[in-house]
C-alpha positions as CSV (number, residue, x, y, z in Angstrom):
1,M,0.0,0.0,0.0
2,C,1.4,3.4,-0.9
3,K,0.2,6.9,-1.1
4,L,0.0,8.0,-4.8
5,S,-1.1,11.7,-4.4
6,Y,-0.2,14.2,-1.8
7,Q,-3.6,16.1,-1.7
8,V,-4.1,17.1,1.9
9,N,-7.9,16.6,2.0
10,K,-8.2,13.4,-0.1
11,P,-4.9,11.5,-0.6
12,E,-5.1,8.6,-3.1
13,Y,-3.7,5.2,-2.2
14,G,-2.5,2.5,-4.5
15,F,-1.6,-1.2,-3.9
16,I,1.3,-3.0,-5.4
17,P,0.7,-6.7,-5.8
18,L,3.3,-8.9,-4.2
19,G,1.8,-12.4,-4.6
20,N,1.7,-14.4,-7.8
21,K,-2.1,-14.3,-8.0
22,S,-2.5,-10.7,-6.9
23,S,-3.3,-7.7,-9.1
24,T,-3.9,-4.0,-8.7
25,D,-7.6,-4.8,-9.3
26,D,-7.7,-6.4,-5.8
27,A,-7.1,-3.1,-4.1
28,P,-9.5,-2.7,-1.1
29,F,-9.8,1.0,-1.4
30,K,-8.5,4.0,-3.3
31,Y,-9.6,6.7,-0.9
32,L,-10.4,6.7,2.8
33,D,-14.1,7.5,2.8
34,F,-15.5,5.3,5.6
35,I,-16.4,8.5,7.3
36,N,-17.0,12.0,5.9
37,H,-14.4,14.0,7.8
38,P,-14.3,17.7,6.8
39,S,-10.4,17.7,6.6
40,G,-10.1,14.3,5.0
41,L,-8.3,11.2,6.3
42,K,-4.8,9.7,6.0
43,V,-3.2,6.4,7.0
44,V,-0.9,6.7,9.9
45,Q,0.1,3.0,10.3
46,S,-0.8,-0.4,8.8
47,C,-0.6,-3.2,11.3
48,N,-1.6,-6.8,10.3
49,G,-4.7,-5.9,8.4
50,L,-5.9,-3.0,10.5
51,L,-5.2,0.7,9.7
52,L,-4.7,3.5,12.1
53,C,-6.0,6.6,10.4
54,S,-6.2,10.2,11.4
55,S,-7.7,13.5,10.1
56,S,-5.5,15.2,7.7
57,R,-5.5,18.4,9.8
58,S,-5.6,19.0,13.5
59,Y,-8.9,20.4,14.7
60,N,-7.2,22.5,17.4
61,K,-3.7,23.7,18.0
62,F,-2.3,20.3,18.9
63,N,-4.5,17.2,18.2
64,Y,-6.2,15.2,15.5
65,D,-9.1,12.8,15.2
66,Y,-8.1,9.1,15.1
67,Y,-9.8,5.9,13.8
68,I,-9.1,2.2,13.5
69,Y,-10.4,0.9,10.2
70,N,-10.6,-2.7,8.8
71,P,-10.7,-2.4,4.9
72,T,-11.7,-6.1,4.6
73,T,-14.8,-5.9,6.8
74,K,-15.4,-2.1,6.3
75,Q,-15.7,-1.7,10.0
76,F,-14.2,1.3,11.8
77,V,-14.2,2.8,15.3
78,T,-13.3,6.2,16.6
79,I,-10.5,6.3,19.1
80,P,-11.2,8.8,21.8
81,L,-8.3,11.0,22.9
82,P,-6.8,10.7,26.3
83,S,-8.3,13.0,28.9
84,N,-6.7,16.2,30.3
85,L,-5.2,17.4,27.0
86,Q,-5.7,21.1,27.8
87,N,-2.1,21.7,28.6
88,S,-0.4,19.0,26.6
89,R,-0.4,17.5,23.1
90,I,-0.3,14.1,21.5
91,V,3.2,13.3,20.0
92,C,2.0,10.2,18.2
93,L,-0.4,7.2,18.3
94,S,0.8,3.7,17.3
95,L,-1.3,0.6,16.8
96,A,-0.3,-2.8,18.3
97,F,-2.2,-5.7,16.8
98,D,-1.0,-9.4,16.4
99,P,-4.0,-11.7,15.4
100,T,-1.8,-14.8,16.0
101,K,-1.9,-13.9,19.7
102,S,-5.1,-12.0,20.3
103,L,-8.0,-10.5,18.3
104,H,-7.8,-7.4,20.5
105,Y,-5.8,-4.4,19.5
106,R,-4.2,-1.7,21.6
107,V,-3.3,1.8,20.8
108,V,-0.2,3.4,22.4
109,C,-0.1,7.1,22.8
110,V,3.1,9.1,23.4
111,R,2.2,12.6,24.7
112,N,4.0,15.6,26.0
113,P,2.8,16.5,29.5
114,D,3.8,20.1,28.8
115,P,4.6,21.1,25.2
116,W,6.9,23.9,26.3
117,L,8.8,22.2,29.1
118,N,12.4,21.2,28.8
119,I,13.4,18.7,31.5
120,S,16.9,20.0,32.0
121,D,18.8,22.7,33.8
122,D,20.1,23.7,30.4
123,P,17.5,25.9,28.6
124,E,19.1,24.8,25.3
125,S,18.6,21.1,26.0
126,N,17.1,19.0,23.2
127,Y,15.5,16.6,25.8
128,V,11.8,16.8,26.6
129,S,9.4,14.9,28.8
130,R,7.2,12.2,27.3
131,Q,4.4,10.0,28.8
132,I,3.0,6.8,27.4
133,E,-0.7,5.9,27.7
134,I,-2.5,2.8,26.4
135,Y,-6.0,2.4,24.9
136,S,-7.5,-1.1,25.2
137,F,-10.1,-2.6,22.7
138,Q,-11.6,-4.5,25.7
139,T,-12.0,-1.7,28.2
140,R,-12.5,1.2,25.7
141,S,-10.5,3.4,27.9
142,W,-7.1,5.0,28.3
143,R,-4.7,4.4,31.2
144,R,-1.2,5.8,32.0
145,S,1.7,3.4,31.6
146,G,4.8,4.0,33.7
147,K,6.4,7.3,34.6
148,P,7.4,10.2,32.2
149,F,10.7,9.7,30.4
150,L,13.2,11.9,28.6
151,A,13.5,11.8,24.8
152,D,15.4,13.8,22.3
153,V,13.1,16.2,20.4
154,N,14.1,14.6,17.2
155,T,13.0,11.0,18.1
156,G,10.8,9.8,15.3
157,F,7.7,8.9,17.3
158,G,5.5,9.5,14.3
159,G,7.1,6.5,12.5
160,G,6.6,3.8,15.1
161,L,6.6,0.1,14.0
162,F,5.0,-2.8,15.7
163,C,7.1,-6.0,15.6
164,N,7.4,-9.0,17.9
165,G,5.0,-7.5,20.5
166,A,6.8,-4.1,20.8
167,I,6.6,-0.7,19.1
168,R,9.9,0.8,17.9
169,W,10.7,4.5,17.5
170,L,13.9,5.8,15.8
171,G,16.1,8.5,17.2
172,T,17.5,10.7,14.4
173,C,20.1,12.7,16.3
174,N,22.0,10.2,18.4
175,N,22.7,6.5,18.6
176,T,19.8,5.5,20.9
177,S,16.2,4.8,19.9
178,F,13.3,3.3,22.0
179,Y,11.2,0.2,21.9
180,F,8.1,-0.4,24.1
181,N,7.0,-3.9,24.9
182,V,3.2,-3.7,24.9
183,E,2.7,-6.8,27.1
184,D,5.0,-6.0,30.0
185,E,4.8,-2.2,29.4
186,E,8.5,-1.8,29.6
187,L,10.3,1.0,27.7
188,R,13.9,0.2,26.7
189,D,16.7,1.7,24.8
190,L,17.4,0.3,21.3
191,P,21.1,1.0,20.3
192,M,21.5,2.2,16.7
193,P,24.3,1.9,14.2
194,P,26.7,4.8,14.7
195,I,26.2,7.9,12.5
196,P,29.3,8.3,10.2
197,D,31.8,10.9,11.4
198,D,31.5,13.1,8.3
199,G,29.7,16.1,9.5
200,E,26.2,14.7,9.3
201,D,23.9,15.9,12.1
202,L,20.9,13.7,11.5
203,R,20.3,10.1,10.5
204,R,19.6,9.6,6.8
205,V,17.0,6.8,7.0
206,L,16.1,5.4,3.7
207,Y,14.0,2.5,5.1
208,F,12.7,1.3,8.4
209,G,10.4,-1.6,8.3
210,E,9.3,-5.1,9.4
211,S,8.6,-8.4,7.7
212,R,8.0,-11.8,9.3
213,N,9.1,-10.4,12.7
214,H,12.4,-9.2,11.2
215,L,13.2,-5.5,11.7
216,H,15.2,-3.8,9.0
217,L,17.0,-0.5,8.6
218,I,18.7,1.2,5.7
219,E,20.7,4.4,6.0
220,I,22.4,6.4,3.3
221,Y,24.8,9.3,3.8
222,R,26.8,11.5,1.6
223,P,28.2,11.0,-1.0
224,P,25.1,9.3,-2.5
225,T,25.6,5.7,-3.5
226,S,23.9,2.9,-5.3
227,R,25.5,0.4,-2.9
228,F,24.4,0.1,0.7
229,S,23.7,-2.4,3.5
230,V,20.5,-3.7,5.0
231,Y,20.7,-3.9,8.8
232,E,18.6,-6.3,10.9
233,V,18.2,-5.9,14.6
234,E,19.6,-8.6,16.9
235,S,17.1,-11.0,18.5
236,D,17.8,-9.5,21.9
237,Y,17.7,-5.9,20.6
238,S,21.3,-5.3,21.7
239,G,22.3,-3.9,18.3
240,W,22.2,-4.4,14.6
241,F,24.1,-6.5,12.1
242,V,24.4,-6.4,8.3
243,K,22.0,-8.9,6.8
244,Y,22.2,-8.0,3.1
245,N,24.6,-6.0,0.8
246,I,22.9,-4.2,-2.1
247,N,24.4,-3.2,-5.4
248,L,21.9,-1.3,-7.7
249,D,24.4,-0.6,-10.5
250,P,22.9,-3.3,-12.8
251,L,19.5,-1.9,-12.2
252,I,20.7,1.7,-13.0
253,V,22.1,0.4,-16.3
254,A,18.7,-1.1,-17.2
255,Y,16.8,2.0,-16.0
256,P,19.1,5.1,-16.5
257,G,16.3,7.4,-15.4
258,M,17.2,6.5,-11.9
259,V,20.1,9.0,-12.2
260,R,19.2,12.7,-11.9
261,T,21.7,14.0,-14.4
262,Y,20.6,17.6,-13.7
263,L,21.9,17.3,-10.2
264,D,25.5,17.4,-9.0
265,P,26.7,13.8,-8.3
266,S,27.4,14.8,-4.7
267,D,23.8,15.8,-4.2
268,L,22.0,13.5,-1.7
269,H,19.1,13.1,-4.2
270,Y,21.3,12.2,-7.2
271,Y,19.8,8.7,-7.4
272,A,16.0,8.5,-7.8
273,F,14.8,5.5,-5.9
274,S,13.2,4.6,-2.6
275,I,12.5,1.4,-0.8
276,F,8.8,0.5,-0.7
277,Y,9.2,-2.7,1.3
278,I,11.6,-5.6,2.2
279,V,9.8,-8.9,2.0
280,R,11.2,-11.8,4.1
281,E,10.0,-15.2,2.8
282,A,9.9,-18.5,4.8
283,N,12.8,-19.5,2.6
284,D,15.2,-16.6,3.0
285,E,16.7,-17.3,-0.4
286,E,13.4,-16.1,-1.8
287,S,13.3,-12.8,0.1
288,Y,13.3,-9.6,-2.0
289,M,13.0,-5.9,-1.9
290,V,10.4,-3.7,-3.6
291,L,11.9,-0.6,-5.1
292,H,10.3,2.5,-6.4
293,I,12.1,4.0,-9.3
294,P,10.6,6.7,-11.7
295,E,7.3,5.3,-13.0
296,K,7.9,1.7,-11.9
297,A,7.8,-0.7,-9.0
298,I,10.7,-3.2,-9.1
299,R,11.2,-6.6,-7.4
300,Y,14.9,-7.0,-6.4
301,S,16.2,-10.3,-5.2
302,L,18.1,-10.1,-1.9
303,K,19.9,-13.3,-2.8
304,D,21.5,-12.6,-6.2
305,G,20.5,-9.1,-7.1
306,S,18.3,-10.1,-10.0
307,F,15.3,-7.9,-10.7
308,K,12.1,-7.6,-12.6
309,K,9.3,-5.0,-13.0
310,I,6.2,-5.6,-10.9
311,C,4.0,-2.8,-12.4
312,D,4.0,0.7,-13.8
313,L,3.3,3.6,-11.5
314,D,1.8,6.9,-12.5
315,A,4.6,9.4,-12.0
316,N,5.5,13.0,-12.9
317,E,9.2,13.9,-13.3
318,A,8.3,17.5,-12.7
319,E,7.1,16.4,-9.2
320,Y,10.4,14.7,-8.6
321,R,12.3,17.8,-9.7
322,S,10.4,20.0,-7.4
323,S,10.3,17.6,-4.4
324,P,13.1,15.1,-4.8
325,A,12.6,14.0,-1.2
326,L,9.2,12.4,-2.2
327,I,11.0,9.6,-3.9
328,L,14.0,9.4,-1.6
329,L,12.3,9.3,1.7
330,A,8.9,7.9,0.9
331,Y,9.0,5.1,3.4
332,S,6.6,6.9,5.8
333,C,3.8,6.7,3.2
334,V,4.1,3.0,2.5
335,G,2.9,0.0,4.5
336,E,2.1,-3.7,4.1
337,F,-1.6,-4.6,3.8
338,I,-3.0,-8.1,4.5
339,Q,-6.6,-9.1,5.0
340,T,-8.1,-9.8,8.4
341,I,-11.7,-10.3,9.6
342,S,-10.8,-9.2,13.2
343,P,-13.5,-6.9,14.5
344,V,-12.8,-3.3,15.5
345,S,-16.1,-2.5,17.1
346,Q,-18.8,-0.7,15.0
347,Q,-20.9,-2.3,12.3
348,P,-19.9,-1.9,8.6
349,R,-21.3,1.1,6.8
350,E,-24.3,0.5,4.5
């Protein structure tokens, strides 16, 4: 599932078929119209067949409307916001749902107890207070989990991933991220690969995703390169190791439009590609990566580097020229979608 248009009020979504029998005609929806929201809706997270959606714009200074939607059954439910938000704001909501363990989902909220409070004696500190709260499908209510904790303001809470019973959030400025075990409600540090010592201030995350309970990370730094490594997190979350080494040079020879010749070769956006998804198969030799290059989706074998076109995509080179980051850092707009009949609460719309 990927976002095809960037209209704020009504984004369009497309589906790339991954199975041998799948086709784009099997797409469960093109627009999110299960409820007529005045500002439109967008997908925040896809989690094992359920979608966490939000309004496209905040209805007040800080917060949005949130929904859980099952495209297979057409059921949806409105998620009420935690109480006492007058002096705080929601940093993010993340969905935790594993139908192999329970048909009940939970929503994890990270909020800022005081949006203007720095928890440090140093007024220039980048660390702020965060609080976790959990919403339960069974109780239909929120409750606080643990005590407030400190996090760098650049921690990517908005891009949380649910994998192996925990939600992961990337830190973009340092070598520590977080993961929150939903069952035991423990927040722990997740060490990250070191940022190269070449003057970069922020992580350059090309891909952060999960497949078959494997968590993957790809980072690319200057100078831009067509060769990079895919990291996988250790089973005990003590760090990362290189799982695959990628060489896209043969793909670039076949599709020279992947090179933006109008840019300087040292420009971070010199190569026009993004990673839609890394697919781990039961037989790892069959695992592959889904790439987005101009106007095409490509299947790239992680075993031998062979590739083939999956389908054509509507694209506009003028859009790439004006917003090159759309194709370089598009991972936040892409997610896996599978079918599930798990209930979310309300009856399907007529």
